N, C-alpha and C positions, 0 to 999 in steps of 0.2 A: 504494500500500500504506500503510494507516494503522496497522495493528497486526498483529504476527506473533508467534507463540509456538511453540516446538518443545520437545517432551518429550525428556529425555535418552535416549540410546541408540536413537533411532528412525532408520530408514533415511534417508539424505540425499535420496534421490529423492522422498520424501514432501513435502519442502519445496516443490519446484517444482510437484508435482502439486496440492497444496493451493492454492497461489497461482493456478495455472491454472484450477482449478475455480471459485474465487471470481471470477476475471476473466470466465470464461464466463458464470456466473450473472448477474453485474452487466451485462455487455454485452448479453446476449440476453434479460434480464428474465424468466428462468425457471430452474428447477432443472436441474442437469446430468443428472439422471435422464431428463428428457424427451429428451435427445439420444441416450442409450443406447437408449431404447425406439424412437426413430425409426430409428436405424441398424439395429436388429434387423428392422425392416420393410422397409428398403431402404437401400442404401449412399450415396445422394445427400447425406444430411446430413453424412456424414464429410468432405465437401469444403468445408464452411463454415469460414471462417478463424477461428482461435483457439478452436475447440471442444474441450473436454475432455469426452468422453462417458462419464463414470463418476459414479455418485451420490456426493454429498458437497459439491456446490456449491449454495448456496441464496441467492437474492437477498434483500435487506433492503428492505422497502417502508415508507415513511412518507407518509401522505397520498396514497397511490396512485402515488407516485414512488419509483423505485429510488435509494437513497442509498448503496448498497454491497452487499456480499455476504460470506458466510462460506464458507470452503473448508476441508475437512478431508480428510486422507489418512493412512492408516496401518493401518487394519483393513479389513474388508469394505466395499464401497460402501454397503450398507444401514446399517452401523454408522457410517460416516463421515457419512452424511446425518443420522442420528439425532443425532450430536454437534453438527453444524452447526445444526440446528433448536433444540437445547437451548441452545446458546450465544446464538442470536438471542433466544430466549424470555427469557433471563436478563438482557437489556439493560435 
């Protein structure tokens, strides 16, 4: 973990969820939305280690290599993902 920020009065569960989303995106080199969609097609993906299958985790690529990821939790998965992408775009 390189950087972490939490808004006041957010649910404490969102902290672990956001970190898990970022870890999943960085480890598997894809957005966490991919895992949600895969699980909806069949449950085998749910058995992969360390997978958080909820939108909001987005890998950060530089020169074709993953250098990290952004993870967001606290609103809907679609909104979490939108915030993660906006944060990466602002780097």
